[in-house]
N, C-alpha and C positions, 0 to 999 in steps of 0.2 A: 770854138763855141758852137753849140748846136742849138738851134731855135726850133721849137716844136709849135706848129700852128694847128690849133684845133678849131675846126669849123663845125658849128652846129646849124643845122638847117631849121630856121624858125621863120617867123613871119617878117623878120627884118631883112631877109634876103629877097632880092628881086630876081625873078626868073625871066630871062629874055632868051628864048630859044634854047640853045644848048649851053649857054654861058651863064654862070652863077655869079652875080655881083653883090657886093656888100657895101653899104655906104660907110665910108671912112672919113672921120673928121681929120682934116689936114690943117696943120698949123703953119702959118708963115713964120719966118725967123723972129720978127719982133713980138708976135704973140707967144711964141715958144719961150723966149727970154723973159718976157713979163710974167708968164705963168710960172716958170722955174724960180724967178726971184720972189714971187709971191709965196710959193711953197716953201722956199728956203727961209723967208722971214717968219712965216707961220711956225715952222719947225723950231727956229731959233727962239721965238717968243714962248713957245710951249716948254722948251728946255729951260729957259730962264725962270719961268713961273714954277716949274717943278723943283728947280734948284732952290728957289726962294722958299717954297713950302717945306722942303727938306731941312734947310737951315733954320727956319722958324720952329719946326718940330724938335730939332736937336736942342735949340736954345730953351724951348719950353720944358723939355725933359730935364735938362741940367738945372734949370731954375726950380722945378718942382722937387727934384731930388735934394737939392741944397736946402730948400725950405722945409722939407720933411725931416731931414737930418737935424736941422737946428731946432725944430719943434720937438722932436724926440728927445734931444739933449736937454732942452729947457724943462720938459715934463719930467725927465728923470731927475734933474736937479731939484725941482719942486717936491717930487715924491720923496727923495732921500732926506731933504730938510724936514718935511712933515714927519717922516718915520723917526728921525732922530729926536724931534721935539716930543713925539709920543713916547719914545723909549726913555728919554731923560725925565719926562713928566711921570711916567710909570715907575721909573727907578726911584724918584724922590718919594712917591707914594709907598713903594715897597720898603724903602729905608725907614720911613716913619712907622709903617705897620710892623716891620720886624722889630723896631725899638719898643713899640708898645707890647708886642708879643713877649719879648725878652723880659721886660719889666713885669708883665703879668705872670710869667713863668717863675721869675725870681720870688715874687710875692707869694704865689701859690706854694712853692717849695718851702719857703720859710714858715708859712702858716701850717702846712702839713707836718713839718718837723716838730713844730711846737705842739701840735694837737696829738701826736702819737706818744704813747707811753715810752718811757726810757727802758731800754732793755738792760737787764742785769748782767747778762752774759755777753762776752765778746768772742766772736769766732774769727780765727786767723788761720792762714795757710802756713804750714811749716815748710822747711826746705825739702822734706821728703814727700811733699804734696799731701800731707795729712792735715786734718783739721784739729786745731787745739782750742779748747774752751777755757776761758779765764773769767774769773769773777771780778 
């Protein structure tokens, strides 16, 4: 392993003659152990919190997906029921209207047949696709 020490000469350095000294914080072993344990516990707490946040977000995502799918399903069911009610309602209206139309057509045809003069001649098609006229 290679360690590279970079010294920058700033106001924190003390110049005493030809020797350049830098103040260094020195830790005693108990201080070092307490600082390391504090850093480790802080890191552990942050990891636990982030894991908790991730789990909560996953749970929220699953809950919202499930809720959305059920709401879509219920809305689709309600829409299909409404559609079929409208179709069946319109179908009954159409049936009644078509019955009225057929009755009115039948009446108008019978009235028009009675109103027209009777033709004396009858026209028929022969086997040879000719027209024969009979009295």
